[in-house]
N, C-alpha and C positions, 0 to 999 in steps of 0.2 A: 734788469741788466742782461744784455745778450752776452753769450760766451760761445766757445766752440761746441758746447754740449747742449745749450738751450736757447730758445728765442726769448727776447725781452717780453715780459708780460705788460702789455700796454692797456689792459682792461682796467676800468675803474672798479673798485671793490664794492661790495654789497651796500646798498643804501636804502634797504627796506622794501624793494620791489623786485619781483622775479620777472624775467623777460618772456616767459612762456615757452612752449615746446613745439611750436608750429614747424612742421616739416620733418620732425625727427622720425616719425613712423614711415614716411615715404622714403627717407634716406635708408632706413633699415631694409625695407623691401627691395629697393634697387640694389643695395650693396650685397644682400644675400643672393640675389639672382646672379650677380657678377661672380661671386665666390663659387657657388655651386657649379656654374658653368665652367669655370677655370679648372677646378680640381677634379671634375669627372674623369674617371679612368686613371687617377693617380695610383702610384704604388702604395705598399702598406707600411713603409718605413716611417721613422720620425716620431712615433708615439703620439701622445696627446699634445705634446709641446709643438711639434713641427710638422706633423703628418696629417693624413686625411681623418684619423680618429678624432683629432682635435676639432676639425670642421664638423664632424658628425656630432660631437658633444654640443657645439654651438647650436646646431639645428634642433637637437633634443631639448635644449634649454629654451630655445625660441618657441617650441611647440607647447610649452607649459603656460605661455602667456595667453591672454584673451585674443583669440584669432578666429576668423571664419573657418568652419570645418574643412572646406576643401583646401585651404592653404596649410592648415596644420597637417592634414594627411600628406600633402605634397612634401612638406619638410621632413616628416618622419620616413617617408619612402626614400628620399634622398640620403638621409642619415644611414639607413639600413644598407643601401648600396655602398656608401662610402666605407662602411665598417667591414665589408667582406674581405678585402685584401689585408687590413691590419690584423683581423682575426686569424687569418692563415699564417701571418708572420709573427704572431704573439709569442710563441714558444720556441721559435727557431734559434734565437741567440741565448745560450745559457746565461751569459753574464747580465743580460738585461730582462730576463723573463719575470723577475720580481720588482722591476722598476716601475715607478708610478708615472712620471711625466715622459720618460724616454724609453719605455718598454712595455712588456706584456701585462703587468698588473693594472696599469692604467687602462689598457684596452679592454680587459675583462671588465673593469669597473664601469666602463662607458656603455656597456651592452644592456642596460636595464630595460630598454624598451625594444630590444631585438628579439627575434624569435629564438635565438640561442641564449637568452638571458640566464635561464637556470643553469645550463651547462657552464656558462661563463662564470657565474657566481661560484660554482663548485670548483672551478679551476682557480679562481681567485683565493679561495679558502685554502687550497692545497699548496699555495705559494708561501703560506705562513712559515713553515719550517726552513725555508731558504733564508728567511730573515733572522733566524736564530743562529747563534754561534755553533760550530764554526761556519763562516759565511764565505766560502771560496767562490760561490756562484755570484756574489755581489762585487761590483766594481770597487776599487779603492775609494775610501770615503763612504763606507757602507752605512753610515747613519743619516745621511743628508736627504734632502727632499726629492731630488730628481730621480735618483737610482737606488736610494737606500732605504733603511728601515722606517725613518720618519715619513717617507713618501708612501710606503705601504700602509701606515696608520692613517695618513691623509686620505688615501683612496677609500679606506674603510669608513672614515667620517663622511665622505661624499656619498657613499652608499647608504649610510645611516640617514643622512639628510633627505635623500630622495625616497627611500623605501620606508622610513619611519621606524626602523629597528636595526639593531646591530646585526652585522652579517658574520662577525667573528665571535667565538665563545670567549668568556672571561679568561680562560686559561690561555688561549691564543694571544689575546691582547696583553696580558701580563708578561707572557714570554718575550714578545717583541719589545715591550717597554723595558723590561729587565735587561735585555741585550744592549739597548740604547744607553741605559744608565751605567751599566758595567763598562762599556766601551768609553764613555765620557769620563768616568772616574779613573780608569787605567790610564787614559791619555793624559789627563790633567796631572796626575801623580808622576808619571814617567817624564813629562816635559816640564814639571815644576811650574805650573800655571797658577795664577793668582785667583782662580775661581774653582769651585768643586767639580764642574762638568765642562769639558772642552773637547772639541772635535777638529779634524782636519779633512780636507778633500784634495787628494793628490798632493799632499804635503803643504797645502795652504790653509791657514786657520781663518776661514771666512766668518763674518758675522752676520751677513744679510740673509734674506729669505731664500734665495736661489740655492745655495750650497752650504749655508752657514748655520751658526749657532742659533740665530733667533727662531727659525722655523723648526728646528729640532726641539727646542724648549716649548715652542707653541704646541707641537703635537703631544708632548709629555703632559702639558697642562690640560689639553683636551681630554686626556684619559687619566687625569690625576686620581680619580676614585680607584683606580687599579694599582696605585703605588703605595708602598709602605710609607708611614709618616715620616721616617728619617730621610727616605729618598725624595719625598715631596718637598721637604725643607731644602734639600740640595738644589732642586729645581728653582725654588724661589730665591735662594741665595745667588744662583747664577743669573737670574733675571735682574736682580738688583745690581749685581756687578755690571751687567751689560748697560743698564740705564745710566750708570755713572761713567761710561765711556763716551757720552755725548760730547760733541764738539760743535758748538754753535747750531743746535737743532738738527744735527746730522750725526751719522756714525760712520766710521771708516770701513772700507770693504774688508780689511784684515785686522786681526787683533794687534794692537800696539802701533798701528800706522797713524801718522799725522795727515789730516786732510789738507790738500792744497786748494784753496778756495777757487782759483781760476779753472781747476780741473776736477772739481768734486763730483762724485756720483750721487745723483738724486733719482734713483731708479727703484722699482719694486725688487729687482734681483739684488742690487747692492745699494745700501743707503737707507735713509728714513722712510721712504714710502712703503718698503716691505717690512721693516722692523716694526712699523706702526701696528701691525696686526698682532704681534706678540704682546705688546703693551695693552692693546685693546682687549685681548683675551684675558690678560691679567687683571684689568680693571673690571671686566664683567664678572669675574670669579671673586675678587677681593673687595671690590667697591672702594678701593683706596684712590683718592684724588691724584696722587703723584703719577699714576699710570695714565690716567685720562689727560693730565696736563702734558705729559710727554707726547701723547697722540696729537694734542692741539698744536704743540710746537712743530711736530712733523708736518702738519697741515700748513702752517705758516711758511715753512721752507718750500714746500711743494707748490704753493701759490706763487712764490717768487721764482722758483727755478724748475718748475715741472712741465713747462712747454718744450718738451724734448725734441731734439733734431734727429734722433735715431729712428723715428717712425711713429706709426699710429697705435702700436700694440700695447699689450698689458705688462710685458716683462720689463722693457726699458723704453717705453713710448708714452705718448700723451694720454691714452686711455688708462694706462696703469697709474699714472699720476692722478687722474681724475677720480679713480676708484677711492683714493684716500678721502676725498670730500664726501663721497657717498657713505663711506664708513663713519666719518665724523658726524654726518647727519643722523645715522642710526643711533650713534652713541649719545648725541646731545639734543637732537630735535631742532637744531638752529638752522633756519632757512638760508643763512649765509652760505652754508656748504652746498646746498642745491644750486644756488646762484653760481658759485665757483665751478661746479661740475658742468653746468650749462655753458659757461664761457669757454671752458676747455673743449667741449663738444663743438662749439661754434668754430673754434680755432682749427680743429681737425679738417674742416672743409674750406678753410680760407686759402686764398692764392699765396699768401706768405708761407703757409705750411707746405703746400704743394711744391712751391719753388725751392724751398730751403732745406726740406727734410731729406734724409738719406734715402738712396734707392735700395730697396730690400731684394734679397735673393728670392724669398718666398713671401710675397705680399698677402697671401691668403690664409696663413696658418693661425693657430689660436693664440700663441704667446707673443709672436713678433708682428703678426699682420692683422688683416681686417676681421677675422673671425672673433678675436678678442675685442676688437673695437665694437663690433655688432652687440656682443654681450653687454658692454658698457652702455651703449645707447639704449638698449632695451631696459637695463636697470635704471637708467635715468628717467624712464617713463614710469617706473614702479620703484621709487627710491626706498620705500619702507621694507621692501624685501630684497634690496640690492646686496649682492655678495660677490666679492672677487672670485672669478671662476676657479673651481676646484681647490679653494683655500678657505673653507668656511670657519668662522670663529663663533657663529650663532647656533651651533649644534652641540 
């Protein structure tokens, strides 16, 4: 069903055969050339989310794939050039120097293969105290993913995934986790919320991955071994509260909000496609079927309403929807989800999508533009290792 937010999904569902991946690699190569050419000489702002640092991350990620050596070297050289301006700007703004997707911490975390990598890792470690209370250097909403404490933990997870070891000490991790927990307890008690941990971002009680409860709980789960048993139980209680807020396979953007079906958000940032990752992490740890069942329901809604008109990206675009299917494939091994991801990839290059999707201010960046789309297409070629960019649940 077409709406103001999504195209109608006219694809037949999986019938036991995959269509193949012909042309995907050539699309990736051509799109990378277009992106690198367009962002050459860009300024350093925007962080990993919207700036050249995110494009550099895409190139680093691409360089890890099986590629001819000259092409890999070319991608790495381009990534290093793109990181020069973001590196200079990383510590300029005090309010965002510890931010993951919108500031300095994310830039330092992206420098793994840069000649300044060791220095950047040390700067990243030094940002830990900024995330501990009192946190005047963090923007309001200091526990969320983009600018807050959970984002700092997410950056540490990304580095652990790529380097194979923790970059923070156990004391540093515990300190940040404890700050998140105390903040959630205090807010929930003060506002008399019906769950033990709750948070707000600039006064709004978001539930989704971008600024909300689900990604905060996901990061606490990712470091649950550093939590006291009583605090760990509060995390699980909050997850179970959240799963019970489901409204027909989706979750409202804000706590207590009723979803309007004709205008519902089915995005990674707000709605089922992003909250899926929390339930997937919960399933991987607990092996409880109710969490996997929730992921599967999220996938069904995404198949119906995930051909988004907002663009090709991973935050609130078609590639972000398609990543749900790659996640479900890794969780279940069911080839149906590869098929669905392939169909969404096909739609990205259709005339219907080109004519009917929104015009983007920055079509090349990681979260809203083509750099995130490239990450998805590469993961489609290697689905057993597929991961939503900078949001790992398998580490």
